VMD Tcl script that draws the C-alpha trace (Angstrom):
set ca {
  {170.03 -30.04 19.04}
  {173.83 -29.58 18.01}
  {172.76 -27.56 15.04}
  {171.03 -25.00 17.23}
  {173.94 -24.60 19.57}
  {176.24 -24.17 16.52}
  {173.89 -21.37 15.62}
  {174.19 -19.50 18.98}
  {176.01 -16.36 19.32}
  {178.78 -16.09 21.75}
  {182.60 -16.79 22.18}
  {183.96 -20.03 20.52}
  {187.06 -21.55 21.88}
  {189.26 -24.32 20.61}
  {191.07 -26.46 23.43}
  {192.30 -30.04 24.65}
  {190.24 -32.15 26.97}
  {192.24 -32.40 30.43}
  {189.62 -34.29 32.26}
  {186.52 -36.32 31.43}
  {185.92 -37.97 34.84}
  {182.83 -36.19 35.82}
  {179.44 -37.40 34.30}
  {178.51 -35.22 31.27}
  {181.35 -32.75 32.17}
  {184.58 -32.19 30.41}
  {187.64 -29.95 31.43}
  {189.21 -28.20 28.55}
  {192.34 -26.27 28.57}
  {192.40 -23.26 26.19}
  {195.89 -21.86 25.15}
  {196.14 -18.29 23.83}
  {199.13 -16.23 22.73}
  {199.63 -12.78 24.16}
  {202.24 -10.45 23.28}
  {204.09 -8.80 26.11}
  {203.67 -5.07 25.92}
  {207.23 -4.30 26.99}
  {209.37 -7.24 25.78}
  {207.46 -7.79 22.62}
  {207.67 -11.61 23.18}
  {204.57 -13.91 22.80}
  {203.68 -15.35 26.15}
  {201.31 -18.48 26.18}
  {198.36 -18.24 28.51}
  {196.38 -21.26 29.61}
  {192.81 -21.35 31.28}
  {190.58 -24.25 32.08}
  {187.00 -24.26 31.41}
  {184.20 -26.81 32.19}
  {181.90 -27.77 29.49}
  {178.72 -29.79 29.30}
  {179.16 -32.96 26.95}
  {175.62 -34.55 27.19}
  {176.54 -37.77 25.37}
  {180.12 -38.46 27.06}
  {181.72 -38.83 23.70}
  {184.94 -36.95 24.46}
  {188.09 -38.44 25.82}
  {191.32 -36.99 27.24}
  {193.56 -35.53 24.76}
  {190.96 -34.85 22.09}
  {190.77 -31.37 20.61}
  {187.35 -29.80 20.89}
  {185.44 -26.64 20.15}
  {183.32 -25.25 22.92}
  {180.80 -22.50 22.69}
  {179.39 -20.04 25.56}
  {176.13 -21.10 27.04}
  {173.78 -20.44 29.78}
  {174.70 -21.47 33.33}
  {174.27 -25.30 33.73}
  {175.83 -25.48 37.33}
  {177.95 -23.49 39.53}
  {181.14 -23.52 37.30}
  {179.76 -24.91 33.99}
  {178.99 -22.01 31.47}
  {180.23 -23.82 28.18}
  {178.86 -26.39 25.84}
  {180.75 -28.74 23.54}
  {180.08 -28.11 19.69}
  {182.23 -30.67 18.10}
  {185.22 -32.85 18.40}
  {187.79 -31.50 15.93}
  {190.62 -34.33 16.41}
  {190.33 -37.67 18.51}
  {193.28 -38.54 20.74}
  {195.68 -41.20 19.56}
}
mol new
graphics top color blue
foreach p $ca { graphics top sphere $p radius 0.5 }
foreach p [lrange $ca 0 end-1] q [lrange $ca 1 end] { graphics top cylinder $p $q radius 0.2 }
display resetview
């Protein structure tokens, strides 16, 4: 099933796992750099996404890749694709 998920169209984001306390759900914090229009400085923006982790294989601090998916619950619209780096 993971190969089918990787082939889907949609946004893919990379972030770190902030919480894995819920069953089959992880909370991923994604950081993006945005250039300020007036000051020309780069600002770090952070946003949290809830993603579906069907095998409960992620832990806090892992670097993961998530992709847009159909709504699974009220807040879950993302699906775990792969774990890029395990936490130490």
